[in-house]
N, C-alpha and C positions, 0 to 999 in steps of 0.2 A: 176308159183309158189303155193302150197301151203302151205299158211297160219298157224305157226304152235301157237299152244295156250300158252300160260306165264304161268307157275308154277312160282308161288311166291316163293322165297328162303327165306331164315329169313335174316335179315339184321340187319349187324355188324357198328359199330362204327368205321370208318376209325383208323387206327392205330396208326396214333400221336392223336384223340382223347382220346380213350383207356390210351395212354403213361401217358397222363395231367389228366384221373381220378383214375389211380392206383397211381399215385405220392399223387395228392390230398387225397386218401383215407390211405396212409402209413404218411402222416403229420401229417391227424388227428388221427391214431393211428396205432403202429406201435409195434410187426410183425402182420402182417392178413394169414388165410391160404388162399392156393390157392381157394379154394372149396366157402369160402365168396365173394373172387374177382371177381369170375366167376359169385357167383351169381349176385354182386352188377351191374356186366358191362354185362350182361345175355350173357356170351359166355359160354364157357366148358373152361376146365381144362387145357387143353393142350394148349389151349390159351393165357391164364392166362405166364404158365411156359414160352413159346414161345418169349411174348411179354415182361419178366422178363427180361429173356436172353438176347433179343436185347438191351432192355436199359441198360443193364451192359455194355454188351460189343462191344456195337457200339456206343452208346449214352455216354457211362461214368458216368453212374448213379450209385454210392456208392449202392448197392440192396444186401441184403445176404439172400438167402434161408437154410434154418433150420429146425428140428423139431419143433417150434414154430412157425414156419411160413415164412412169405417175410417181408424182415424188410428194410425200407428206413435208411442207416447209417448216411449219412451226408444231410441233404437240401442245403450246400453250395460249394462253387466251380461248378464243370463241369454240374449241376442237370439242363439240358433247359426246365425245367418247375415247375422249383422251384423258377425263379424270385420275389423275390421282400418277399420270404416266405423261411425265416430263420430259422432250428429249433436247 
């Protein structure tokens, strides 16, 4: 077998770490643009939008998206990343 050269792909944080960081940033200031979140997390905007949809639809996090950006509606209740942090 011929050894293949390893090509370094950009490493991103695991999804759960991104979800936690998105929540933390939105708790600090909401709304934020997907571009700002993408820059802060060093991923592209599509990743942020997919993560937000997953957090909203699968995890029940109360997030809204609109012209002003992405907002965390409530840090109470079902948000698994908001424990001990009430907005």
